[in-house]
N, C-alpha and C positions, 0 to 999 in steps of 0.2 A: 840297380840296387842289388847288393849281394844276397845270397840265399838265406842269410840270417843277419839281422841288424847288428851293427858294430857298436852301437851306443844305445843307452836306454832312451835317448831322445830320437836316435835314428829309428829305433824299434818303434816306437810309437808313431816311435821316434822320440910456489904460488899459482892459483887457478887461472886458466887461460881467459882471455877477454871473451872468447866465444862462450866459454862455460859460464861466465858471469852474467850473460845476457838474461834479462828477466823472462820468466815463463808467462807469456801473455795469454789470457783466456781466448780460445778460438773455437769452442765447441758448445753446442746447444745441450740442454739437459734432457735426459730421457724422462718419461712420465713415471714418477712415483716408484723408481727402482732403487730405493735406499735401504740401508742396513741399520742394525742397532748402533747406538752411539759409541759403544765400546769396540766396534769392529776394528780389526787389525789390518792395516794396509802396509805391505812391505815388498821388498825386492830381495833377491837371493844371489849368492855366489858360493864358490867353494875354494878351499886352499889349493886342492890338486889342480884346479883349472885356472887359477889366477896368480898364485904365489910362485916365485921362481924357486930354483933349487938352492939358492944361496943360503948359507948359514943354517943348514939342517942336515940331518942324516939321509942316507940313501933309502929310497922307498921301493916297494914292490912295483909301482908304476914306472919308476925310473928304469928299472931293469927290464920290464916288459917292453916298454916303448923303444928302448935302445936295441933290444934283441930283434924286434920286428922291423927295424929300420925306419922308425918314425911313424907318424900318423898318416892318414890317407893323403894329406896334402904335403907330406914330407917334413912337417914341423915336429918338434918335441916339446916337452915341458921344461926345458932348461930355463927359459925366460918367462914364458906365459905373458901376463899383463903387468908383472912386477907390483902386484897389489900390496905386497908387504911394505913397500917404500912409497907407494903413490896413493894410498887409500884416502888421504885428506882431499885430493882433487875430486875423487868420487863422492865423498861424503858432502862436499860443498854443493855439488850438483843435485844430489838427492835432497838435501835440506832446502835448496831453492825451489824444488818441485813440490815440497810438502810431504815427501815420503816419511812414514812414521816408524818403520821397523826395518832392520837389516838382518837377514839370515845369512850366516857365514859358517865356515867350519874351521876347526883347529886342525893343523897338520901334526899328526902324532909324531912323524919323524923330526919335527922341530922341538917337540917337548921331551922326548926320550930318544935322542938320535942314534945312540950306539948300544944301549943296554937298558934293562929294567932298573928300577930303583929311583934314586933322586932325580927330579926333572932338571933339565937344562935351564939355567938362570936366564940366559939370553932369550930363549924361546918363550919362557914365562913372561918376561918383561915385554916382549913384543905384543902378546895378546892382551896383557894388562893395559898397555898404552892404547892399543887399538880400540878396546871396549870403552875406555874413557873418552876417546875421540868420538865414538858413536854417540854417546850420551851428550857430549858437548854440542853435537850437530842435530839433536832432537830425534835420534834414531834408537829405538828400543833394540837391544842386542838379542838375537835369537841364535844361540850357538848350536851347531851340529857337531857332535862328538867325533863322528867317524864318517867321512865321505870318501871311502875306498882306499886312501893312501896309508899304507902300513909300513912301519920301519922294518928293515930286513931282519933284524935280530928277533922280532916277534914271531917269525915263522909264517904260517898260514892257517886257514880254517880246516885243514885236514887233521890238525892237532886240537883236541878238546881243551888243552891247557891254555889256548889262546883266550878263552873266556875269562880265566883268572887274570891274565895280563891286561885284558880290556877293562876289567873291573878296577884294577889298580890305576890305570890311566884315567878312568872316569872319576875316581876319587880325587886325583890330583887336580883335574880341571874344575871339578865342582868346588873344591876348596879355594881355587883361585878367583873364580868369577861368580860363585853362587849368590853373593849379595847384590849382584848387578844384573842378573839374568833371571827373569821370571818364567820364561818359556824356553824349553830345551827340546831339541831333537837328538836322539841317540845315533841312529844310523840313517843315512840317506839310502833309500831304496834297498833295504837289506836283501830282498829276494833276488835282486839283480846279481849279487855277488856270486852265489853258487851256480846260477844259471849260465851267466856269461863267462865267469872266471874259471869254473871247474867243470862245467858241462860242455859248453860250446867252444871254449878256448879262445874267445875273441877279446877278453879282458884279462887283466892281471889276476892270477899268476900264469894263466894260459893253458890250464889243463883241459883235456877233452875226454871226459870219462863220466858215464852215468853213475858209476859207483862213487867217484870222488864228489860228484854233485850232491848225492845223498848225504855223505859225511859232512861236507861243507854246510849244507842247509841246516842240519841239526846243530852244528857247532856255532853257526851264526845266531841261531835262536838262543842257544845257551849263553853266548856272549852278550846278546841283547838283553836278556833277563838280568844277568849279573851286573851289567853296566847301569841299567835303570835303577836297580836296588842301591848301587853305590852312590848314584847322584841323589836319590831320595834321602839317603842317610846323611848327606853332607850339604844339603840346601834347606832353605826355610820351608815351612809347611805349605805355603801357598804356591810353591813352584809347580808349574805344569810340565809334564815330561811325556814324550811320545817318540815316534819316529816318522819319517816321511815315507809312507808306503806308496809305491807306484801301482796304480790300479789301471789295468788295460784289458778289457774283455777280448776274448779270442773267438773268432767265428770261422766256420768252414763253409764258404759260399757254395761249394759243390753239393752239399747236403748228403753225401754218401756216408754210410755208417762208419767206414774206416776213417774218413776225414773228421767227422764229428767226434769220434772217440779220441783221436789225437788232439783235437782242439780242447776237449774237456780236460784231458790230463794236464796240458800245459797251462790252461786257465787256472786250474786248482794250484798248480805249482807256483805260478807267477803271482796270483792275486790273493791266495788264502794261506799259503804255507808258512808265512811269518806272522801276519796279524792274528789269525785264528789261535795259534798256540799262545801268543802274547796275551790275548784276552781270555785265556782259560778254556778255549773251545776245542783244543787238541788239533792234531794234524788232519787235513782232509783225507778221506778214505783212499782216494786215488794216490796220494803221496805217501801214505804210511809204509808201503814196502820199501821205499827208497831210504827212509830214515830209521826203520826198525832195528837194524844191526848196531846202531850207534847210541841208542837210548839206554841210559843207566838209571838206577834207582834214584828218585828225587829230581831227575832232570825236568820233568814236565811241570812240577811244582815251582822250580826255580825259574822256568821260562814264563809262567803264567803271572806276569807282574801287573797286568791290567792297566795299560797306559791311561793317562789323565785326559787325553783327547785323541782324536784320530787325525793324524797328519796325512793328507791325501794329495799325491802328485798325479796329474792326469794330462795326457797329450792326445791320445786317440785310441780307437780300436785297432786290432790287428787281424788280418785275414790270412788263413793258413790252409794247408793241406797236409796229409800224412806223408812222411818221408822216413823210411826205415834206416836210411844212412846217417841220420842226425841223432845225436844222443838224446835230444828232446823228442824225436819222433815227428817233427814237423818241418815245413819250409814255408816261407812267405809266398803269398800270391797277391796279385794286384788288387787294390781296393776297388769297390764299385765306382763306376765312372761318374756317378752323380755327386760324389763327395769332392768338394774343392780340395786343393792341395797347397800346402806351404812348400818350401824348397825340399822338405824331406817327408812330411807327414800329412795324412788326411786331416782336414779341418772338420771337427766332429762335435759340434756343440750339443746336439740332442743326446748323445751318449754321455756327455759330461753331467747333464741333469740326472740321467739314470744311475751313474755310478755313485753320485752323492746320495741319492735316495737309497741305493742298495747298502752302502756303508751305514747309513742311518738305521736301516732295518736289521742288518746282520749283526751289528755290534751294540745293540741296546740303546739306540738313540744317543750316541756320544756327542759331545762338542766336536766339531770338525773344523780344522784349519786347512784351507787349500794351500799346501806348502809349495807347490809348483804348478804353473801353467805358463806356456810361452810358445813363441813362433819364430822359426827362421824364415825370413823372407828376403827377396831381392830389394836392394835399397839404392837410392841415388848417392853419388859422391857428396861429401860435405860441401855446403855452400852457405856463405854468410853466417858461419858459426852454428849451423844446424844440419841434421840429416833428415830428409823427408822420407817417411815410411808409412804412407797412408794405409797400405794393406795390413800391416801389423796392427794399426789402430782398429781397423775393421774387425779383425779376428779377435783382438782383445775384448772389444765391445761384445762380440758374439758369445764368448766364453763367460764373461761376467754376467750377461743376461741369462745364460743357461744356469749359472750358479744361483742367481737370484730366483729363478723359477723353482729350484729345489728348496731354497730358503722359504719361499712362499708356501711350500707344501709341508713345512714343519721341520726341515733339516736345520740343525743347530749350527749353522755356518758362522764361525767366529772371526774369520779373516781370510784374505787372499794375498798370496805372495807371488809376485811375478818372477819367472826365470827368464832372463837374468838381469842383474844390474848393468853389466857391461857385456860386450862381446868377449867370449872366453876361448881358451884352448879347450875344445870339446872332446877330450880324451882321444880316441882313435880317429875321430873326424878332423882333429886339428883346429885350425883357425878359419876354415872355409864356411862354416855354418854360423850365422850371426843371429843370436837370440836377443841381444841386449837392448836396453833402453838408452844406452850410452855407447857411442861408437868409439873404438880404440884405433887411433891412427897408427899405421905402420910405416916406418919403424920407430917413430918417436914415442909411441904409446900415450900420446896426448888424448885426453878424454873430451869428446864432443857430444853434446846432447842430441837426441833424436826427438822428433815431434811426438813419438809415442810416450816419451817421458813427460812431456807437457800434458798430453792427454790423460795419463795416469794421475798426474797431479790434480787435474780437474775432477776426476772421479773421487779422489781423496777429499777434496774440499767439499764436494757434494755429499760425501759418504754414501755414494751409490754409483750407478752406471750413467755416465754422461753420454 
């Protein structure tokens, strides 16, 4: 493992005959682990990890991944899973399983490929048709406005004017699909952008500067606030809008004062520096010196948009020690031996319950949607039209039980969205880590269901943990 994670999941880290096979019940029911009748059951993906580069403008991630010579496994995002032309194959599998919602993202470089102003008609038509297809397959569309892929003309988050550009883009998309999307996510993991892209330099645009990280953090917050306001102004009154905030507690196993202090700073930066200002609570005290030079009159009021629910991504805790050579002041250490491991991450259900309870307490008991949870595990090769992945099923059950434990303690958990629908191009990790409920055969890109998709369908029919 590198000295600092290369992905936020590292850090925590016609349909084929096989796809058409019925999803036969195979699981026993757990005891009384059900949710409210309006519970939202979904799966997720993103344009940057699934759509190819075809028919869109060049993005910050195109430049970054080309400049570093590809992902860890040597792949790039030129092709990905070609979701933009193959999504019907995927939707049919999800419909057969009983999945109720599909979280996806718009590719900004497909909407405004070369310049600000009027959107590209081809890109708009693409998402218009895709959303209609979701509805036709019984999938509630949950759009994510921005999942890290930015058109080159828009610049980057060192420029506060990017918030105006983001608001214009948000208005365009809200006008296009506002009548068909009742739940929106603005940013996926907005705190990851300044930390990895501007501080650690392991994500686009690749800067490694503590000062740049502070500027980008504040401008991400400003863009977040202005984009949310634009969507609210251009959708119906019942629309729910938030972001997918990645929550990951940081711990210093050594217990030394130096390591605990370093862990506290990065914990505040990672977990609180975007949601707290968005909910009108201001920047954490430890983060304030980083952003102070960039705050202008009226900024904090524009940022404090108070999302309609709390979108919560969770994978694991992180274990660190102080490292003065890192812009963040930390480096990773090995997790405790007693924690089970997926291919990348500790398996940490007890912490999942705790972070749900903490979000409930810290943000005024908001509605919470678990916008991501998921597991990369070793899998058998496809056989007889299926992929056997029993370990993923075991881990899914553990995290859903942990979420239900928080629900029983009063957390207003309104839904769970699994990451991800298919195996994807996982940014700088490439294709090597497979989170999906659907296998992507290489090089044909045929979709093949996994037993974990069957299991998730059983949970959906139960409306609880099978």
